[in-house]
N, C-alpha and C positions, 0 to 999 in steps of 0.2 A: 411518484416520489423520485426526486432527482438527487443523485449522490455523486460527489466528487472526491477523488483521491489524489494526493499530491505530495511527493517527497520534496520538501522546500529547501533541504540542505542548509538548515539554519533559519529558524523562523524570524529572529530579529533582523538578520541580514536581508532575507527575502522581503520582509514587510517594509523595510526602509527604501526599497527600490521604487521609483516612480511607477504608479499604476497598479500596485499590488492591491490596495483596498478597493480600487475601482473594479478590478477583476473579481475580488471576493464578493462584492455586492452585486455586480452584474451577473454573476453565475446564477443567482436566485435558487441556489441549491437548498434542499431540505437538510442534507447532511454534507459536511465538508470534513474530510479526514486528512490530516497532515502527518507526515513521517519525517524523521530526522530533524526534529525541532531544535535540538541542541540547547535547550534552556529549561530551567526550572520556573515555576509560576512566578516566584518573587522577582525574577529577572525580566518579566514581560511588562509592557505598559498596558494601561487600561483599555486601549483600543483593541488589544489582542485578547484580553481576559474577558471583557464585557462588550463584545461587538454588537450593539443594538439588540435585535430580537433573538439573537442566538444564545443558547446555553453552551458553555464551554467546559471541557473536561481534558485533563492533562495527565500524562504519566512520564516521569523522567528517571534517568539513571540514578541509582542510589550510590554508586561507588565512584563515578566520574562526572565532573562538571563539563558542560559543553559537549555532551556525547549522547547520541541516540535520541530517544524521546519521541512521543506521539501525542497528537491532540485531535479531539473531535468537537465539532460545532454542530449543534442541533437546533432546529426550529421548534421541535416538539419535546415535551418532557418524557424522558425514558422511563421504563419500568425499573431498570437497575443498571448501574455502571460498575464494572469491575476492572481493576488494573492487573495486568500480568497473568501468566499461566499459573495454575495452582500447584506449582512445584518450586521450591526455593532455588533449585539449580538454575531455573530459567527465569527467575523473577527479580533480577538485579539491574537490568539494563534499560528499563523503561521502553519496552518494545511493543506492548500490547494494551489496547483498550477494548473491552467487551461491553457493548451497549445492547441491552435487551429492549427491543421495540415490540409493538403489538403484533406485528406480522412475522418477524424474524429476529434471529440473533445477528448482530452486526459486529464484526471483528475488524479493527484497524490495526495492522501489524507492520512493523519495520523489521523484516527478517535479517538475521546476521549476514555479514559478508565473510566469505571464506578465503579471501585471497592472501591474507597475511601469512599464514602458515598452516600446517596440518592440524594443529590444536584448534584453531578457529574454524577450519573446515569441519572438523568433527563436532564442534559446538553447533555449527550451523545445521548439520544433518540431524543432530540430536534434538535441536529446537524444532525442526520440521516435524519430526515424529511425535514430539510432545504436543505440538499444535494440532496435528492430525487427530490424535486421541481425544483432545479437548473438543475439537469441532464435532467429532462423531458423537461424543456424549451430549453436546448441546442439541444436536440434530434430532435426538430422540424426543425433544419437546416441541420444537418448531424449526422451520427452515433456517439455513445459515447463509449469510453473505459475508465474505471476507475480502478485504481490499488491502492494498499496500505495496510496498517495495519488496518483492520476493527475492531480489538479487540473483535471479536465474532466468535466462532466456530458454524457453521450452524447446523450440524447434529451430531448424536452420533458417526458416523464414523470419524468425524473431530477432535476428541480428544481421547486420550488413555484411560482415566478413567472417562467416562461421569457420572457414578453413583456418583462420589465424588463431582461434581460441579454443580448439578442442581439448587442450591440456590446461586450460585456465579456469579457475573457480568462477562460476557464473554460467559455465557451459559444459561442465563435467558430466559424464554419463550418469553418475549417481544423483546429481542435482536435478538433471532433466527427468530422470526416472521417477523422482518424487512427484513432480507435476503430472506426469503420466498416471501415477498411482491415484492422485486426487481425482483426475478425470474418470478413471476406471471405477472409482467409488461414487460417482454421481455428482461431482462438483464441476460445473460448467465454466469454462473459460469464456466469459460473456462476450468479450470482443470478437473472438473467433466464431462463437455460436451465432452471433447476429451479423457479422460482416464477412465470414468465410476467410479464405486464404488471400486476402488483399496484401500486397507486398509493400515494403518500404515504410512500415508503420512502427515507429519506435517511441520510447518514452524516456530514454536516457542517452546522453552523448557526453563523452569524456571532455572535460575542460582542457586536459593536458595536450590533446591532439587536435584541438579546434575542430572536433568531429561534426559539430552541428552544421557547419557550412557545406559539407559534403554529404550530410545526412547519413553519416557512418555511426548509426546508433544501435541500441539494444532495446527490445521490449521486455522489460523486467518488472513493470508495474502492472498489476492485474486487479480486476474484479472477478472473483469466483462466486458462483451461487449454487447452492444445492439444487438438484434437478426438480425438486418439488416446485420451485419458482419458475421453471421454464416457461409456462404459459403467461407469466407476468413480465417477462423480459421485453422491453420496448425498444431501447436504443442503447448502444455502447459506442464510445468514441475516445479519441486521443486529441489533445490540444497542443500540437508542437509549436504553435505561434506564441505561446506563453513562455517567457524567458527569464523568470525570476530565479531560476535554479538550473542545475545541470540536468534535472528531470523536468518533465512537463506534466500538467494535470491529465488525468483520465476520468471518464464519467460513465455513469450507468443510470438509466431511467427504468423504473419498475411501474407497471400499470396495476396499482393496487385498488 
């Protein structure tokens, strides 16, 4: 099973760029998970709602238009699809799609950004903990795969200039500690598990600083899999050559 995760930074904008649909079809992925879609279903054209053989599922922000949002495209029929975390406090921003498949629970999440102010940082940390509790409850029934934009670089190797960002949300100790907590509880960072400490591998580059040209990036997009799936992990990769967004796609293949 081939899975792709991609923060598109606006699905309508990304899909209007030359080559987007060629990339979509050429991926031949069984699951394509998108974050930061910034659109409600009624704002999308039919090519995005009914793309050939894929089933599509969307979650969008309830309170703000053009904000947040996630989508999942599947080649197979899911057992069940759920939107949002099961708590009202965390269920307003269109950040989560939970797809139950035969072999595992699949979670596509656009985690909050904490850079605006302390209130949003606290919201981000609260969302992390609520997600973790939810994932742990799901894991009692079958393994869990979670992908998306976590908005945090875990280790110094995961961003180009760590010394510049130690006091910046996205690389704060408490944010990084949450990813460490996940790993200690048996969630595998699949890219590192399969590729080791390979350097200069990033998934986001700031538009504002033209960082892509110098590869001054951050690895903030992940596939985590509960360690029950470790024998099934086949390949994990990053696609920096894909330029429809300030992020790039990442992928995971499971040998099921």
